[in-house]
C-alpha positions, 0 to 999 in steps of 0.5 A, spaced: 549 506 517 552 503 523 552 496 522 552 495 514 559 496 512 557 492 506 551 496 504 549 494 497 550 499 492 544 504 490 545 502 483 543 495 485 537 497 489 534 502 483 535 496 478 531 491 483 525 496 483 525 497 476 525 489 475 519 488 479 515 494 478 517 497 471 523 498 466 525 505 465 529 510 461 535 514 463 534 520 459 540 525 458 541 531 455 536 536 452 531 531 452 532 529 460 531 537 461 525 537 457 522 531 461 524 534 468 521 540 466 514 536 464 515 532 471 516 539 475 510 542 471 506 536 473 507 537 481 507 545 480 500 544 477 497 539 482 500 544 488 496 550 484 490 546 483 489 544 490 489 552 492 485 555 487 478 553 484 480 549 477 475 545 474 475 538 476 475 535 469 480 540 467 485 538 473 484 530 472 485 531 464 491 535 465 494 530 470 493 524 466 496 528 460 502 529 464 502 522 466 501 519 459 507 524 457 512 522 462 510 514 461 511 515 453 518 518 455 520 514 461 517 507 460 519 503 454 514 499 450 519 493 451 525 492 455 529 492 449 527 499 447 530 502 453 536 505 450 532 511 447 525 514 445 523 511 439 518 514 433 512 510 436 513 513 443 513 520 439 506 518 436 503 516 442 505 522 446 502 526 440 496 522 440 495 523 448 496 531 447 490 531 442 485 526 445 486 528 453 488 535 451 481 535 447 478 533 454 482 539 458 480 544 452 472 542 452 471 540 459 465 545 460 461 542 454 464 535 453 459 531 458 453 534 456 453 531 449 456 524 452 449 521 450 450 523 443 457 524 441 460 527 435 464 523 430 471 527 433 469 525 440 468 518 438 475 518 434 479 521 440 475 517 445 478 511 442 485 513 441 484 516 449 482 509 451 488 505 447 493 510 450 491 509 457 491 501 456 498 502 453 500 506 458 498 502 464 501 496 460 508 499 460 507 501 468 503 495 471 504 490 466 499 486 462 494 484 468 490 491 469 489 492 461 486 485 460 482 486 466 479 492 463 478 489 456 474 484 459 469 489 463 469 493 456 467 486 452 462 485 457 459 492 456 459 490 449 456 483 449 453 482 456 446 482 453 448 475 449 449 472 456 444 468 460 439 472 464 443 472 471 449 476 467 445 479 462 444 487 461 441 492 456 444 492 449 449 498 449 453 500 442 460 502 441 458 509 440 454 509 447 460 506 451 465 510 448 461 516 450 460 514 457 467 512 458 471 518 455 466 524 456 462 522 462 465 523 469 464 516 471 469 513 466 476 514 465 476 521 468 472 519 474 473 518 482 480 514 481 483 519 477 480 524 481 484 521 487 490 521 483 490 528 481 488 531 488 490 527 494 495 522 491 500 526 487 500 531 493 502 525 498 508 523 493 511 530 493 511 530 500 514 523 500 519 526 495 521 532 500 522 528 506 526 523 502 531 529 499 531 532 506 534 525 508 528 523 512 529 516 509 536 515 511 535 518 518 529 513 519 533 507 517 539 509 521 535 511 527 532 504 527 539 501 527 541 504 533 536 504 538 534 496 538 539 494 543 544 488 542 540 482 543 539 476 538 532 479 536 535 486 535 536 485 528 529 483 526 527 488 531 531 493 527 528 491 520 521 491 523 522 498 526 525 501 520 520 498 515 515 502 519 518 508 519 521 508 512 514 506 509 511 512 512 515 516 507 515 511 501 508 508 501 511 502 496 512 495 498 517 493 493 521 500 494 521 499 502 523 492 501 529 493 497 531 500 500 531 497 507 534 491 505 540 494 501 542 496 508 539 491 513 541 485 509 548 484 511 546 485 518 541 480 518 546 475 515 551 476 520 546 475 526 545 468 523 539 469 518 539 465 512 537 468 505 530 466 505 528 468 512 532 475 511 528 476 505 521 474 508 522 479 514 524 484 509 518 483 504 513 483 510 516 489 513 516 492 506 509 491 504 507 494 511 509 501 508 502 501 505 498 500 511 503 505 515 500 512 517 500 518 515 502 516 508 498 510 506 497 506 500 494 510 494 487 505 495 486 509 502 485 515 499 480 512 495 476 509 501 476 517 503 473 519 497 468 513 496 466 513 504 466 521 503 469 522 510 475 526 512 482 522 510 483 523 518 478 518 519 481 513 514 488 514 518 484 513 525 481 506 522 488 504 520 491 505 526 490 499 530 490 494 524 497 497 523 499 496 530 497 489 530 500 487 523 507 490 526 506 486 532 505 480 529 512 481 525 515 482 532 512 476 535 515 472 529 522 475 530 522 473 537 520 466 536 526 466 530 531 469 535 530 463 539 529 457 534 534 459 529 540 460 535 541 467 532 546 472 535 546 479 537 549 483 531 556 486 531 555 494 531 561 498 528 564 504 530 558 509 532 559 516 531 552 518 534 547 515 539 540 514 537 539 520 542 544 524 539 541 522 532 534 524 535 536 530 538 539 533 531 534 530 526 528 531 531 524 535 525 524 528 521 519 525 526 515 532 526 514 531 519 510 525 520 505 528 525 504 535 522 499 532 517 495 529 522 495 535 527 493 540 521 487 535 519 485 535 527 485 542 526 480 542 521 484 543 515 482 538 509 487 533 507 490 536 501 491 543 505 494 539 511 499 535 506 501 542 503 502 545 509 506 539 512 510 539 505 512 546 507 514 545 514 518 539 512 522 543 507 523 549 512 525 545 517 530 541 513 534 548 513 535 547 521 542 542 519 546 543 513 546 536 510 539 536 510 537 543 507 533 543 500 537 546 495 534 549 489 537 542 486 534 538 491 527 542 490 527 540 483 529 533 484 523 533 489 518 536 485 520 531 479 520 525 484 513 526 486 511 527 479 514 520 477 512 516 483 505 518 481 505 516 474 504 509 475 498 510 479 495 515 475 495 510 469 492 504 473 487 509 476 485 511 469 485 504 467 480 502 473 476 508 470 474 503 465 472 498 469 468 502 474 465 505 468 462 499 465 460 496 472 456 502 473 453 502 466 451 495 466 449 494 473 454 488 474 456 490 481 449 489 484 448 482 480 455 480 483 453 482 490 446 478 489 450 472 487 455 473 493 449 473 498 446 467 495 452 463 495 454 465 502 447 463 504 446 470 508 452 468 512 457 474 514 463 469 515 462 466 508 461 472 505 467 475 508 471 468 506 469 469 499 471 476 499 478 475 502 479 469 496 477 474 491 482 479 493 487 474 494 486 471 487 486 478 484 492 480 488 496 474 484 496 479 478 493 486 480 497 491 484 494 493 490 490 499 488 487 496 482 485 490 486 481 494 491 478 498 486 475 492 483 473 489 489 470 495 492 465 496 486 463 488 486 464 485 493 463 491 497 455 491 496 455 484 498 458 485 504 454 491 506 448 487 504 450 481 509 450 487 515 457 489 515 458 497 516 460 500 509 466 503 512 468 496 515 467 493 508 472 497 505 477 497 510 476 489 510 477 490 502 483 494 503 487 490 508 486 484 504 488 487 497 495 489 501 496 482 504 495 479 497 502 482 496 505 477 500 500 471 499 503 465 495 504 463 489 506 470 486 508 476 491 512 482 488 516 484 495 518 477 497 521 476 489 524 483 490 527 481 497 530 474 494 533 477 488 537 482 493 539 476 498 540 471 493 535 466 496 530 462 493 524 466 491 518 461 493 522 459 500 522 467 501 515 468 499 513 462 504 517 465 509 514 472 508 507 469 508 509 466 515 511 472 518 504 476 516 500 470 517 497 472 524 495 478 521 490 475 516 485 474 521 485 481 523 480 484 518 475 479 521 475 482 528 472 488 525 467 485 521 464 479 524 460 483 530 458 490 532 463 490 538 469 489 533 468 496 531 473 498 536 479 495 532 477 501 527 477 506 533 469 506 533 465 507 539 467 508 546 474 509 549 472 503 553 470 499 547 476 501 543 481 499 549 477 492 550 478 490 542 485 492 542 487 488 548 483 482 545 486 483 538 493 483 541 492 477 545 489 474 538 495 476 535 500 473 540 496 467 540 496 465 533 504 468 533 505 463 538 502 457 535 505 459 528 512 460 531 512 455 536 514 460 541 511 464 547 516 465 553 519 458 551 518 453 546 510 451 545 509 443 543 503 441 538 498 441 544 500 448 546 499 450 539 492 447 538 490 451 544 493 457 542 490 456 535 483 455 538 484 461 543 486 466 537 480 464 533 476 465 538 478 472 540 477 474 533 471 470 530 467 471 537 461 475 537 460 474 544 464 478 549 464 473 554 467 468 550 473 473 548 474 474 556 474 466 557 479 466 551 483 471 554 483 468 561 486 461 557 491 465 554 493 468 560 494 462 563 498 459 558 503 465 559 503 464 566 505 457 565 510 458 560 513 464 565 513 460 571 517 454 567 522 459 564 523 462 571 524 455 574 530 454 568 533 460 570 534 458 578 541 455 579 540 448 582 540 447 590 543 441 594 541 439 601 
């Protein structure tokens, strides 16, 4: 990398990812080879099931069985047990083989006796639920299992609550049978998405990674952003978007990019907290970046029963607005912090030369969309795109996927989906109890009543719930819970179903950079050595204008244009309006818009930005844009006057 002569070692990057996601074991010898075989088999089975007709419950149960097996091999019960696989790990693995393997074996008959389970069904169901909770605890922490247990307890004893929250009494046998044997429980929609869409996309990402796409995207960004005081920040923004299309993980993108880009940011004049905040803000955008969005995006497609291409289309403009917000904050910082152009070391290749030599990495990002546009399903599109990425890797020697790299890619794809599979299975407990008890309808009624039929208040309550959920839960779990308890309320308030789910998805992602806890900023602070809380607040500052974006497509029907719904004219109009809104709010927060903005100017920009997002009338939006244009012209004129040399008569 041209500007990173003191790149942070890869070992440190892997250590930070483990620290903020979950500790894992490094298995060697015969056991390591066995684990590799299991992981490769998991990926190969997913590919096979995607092209052949396999019973859905069989696919989900075997996917979970592979995932639990890898969890008990790679993820220790506690950090102090990291050195080796202990006897209890083998016991749990055997329990997974018995309880989950039983579902795979009995897939055709099990759901038909869910209402009257046999004793063996109940015993194995209890074991299965316990193993899912333990596997989720090991990979995602205590928060998701505790939430699942709370919903489980509600299903058992909710009949004792007041009328508002009460439900019919359900015995333990009925509940275990429903969650373990019925397709709306742990083997329901979340696990279905994990076993079909998500694992195929993680395999695709692993193939790109082992063919060198990640390194190429970072290097390309480092070389094509120019040599101005804002170049370092622009580089991080562009690289985080490109790298995010491969990783789909906020923490991984943050520390991977930071290991290369932080030395450059430091030399450009960024303090530790600002550099970490920018890295975290860009990194979490990976979950918003097409074509490989976060795991929750696949759930949106399944819940709405729309093609994944439709979700990509709806995510396009919000992604543009997110990174546009960061770019504007970067420009403001370059003036306010008196940054300098980063010094670039010896360049063996220009950006054009890199693009000409490794153009096929860019092709990998558009093939998925192209195949889906041709009418292929998302699963077929990602399989064909994976084949294209693998075949084009042989165009250069250094990117060629050797047999060893192919095995590592298949192993990496399986290991990447393991934490998601555990969370999805655990979320099945939550979804199952909500469906069984009718809690979603009760909660939506309460939200509608609290909001007084006000759509704005309902949206604010939903955003608050998601930010609270994000304090402890990963994005996928936050989205699933809010989707089953909050989406019905928004729909009752008149928000279109697709807009409601995109609103929930967007805020589930933004919860990852929201105070007082946020994993990506904390990981960035550990990398830069900065203060974690200050880094988190800097990250929040960089993304703050983007927090208003979801209101643009939910407040009024005209906002559908942000999700690329409606006419072309309507889409372009909303794109201009929301870009203006981001510019106004970024100018107000950063204190710069073609020059320094004083307090009264900031107040005007806040009013303009708010009007552009919350207005329900196009005339008000037009007036706000005219006012913003006036401010820009005024600042531009003042800037041009400063550039003119003085004249003397």
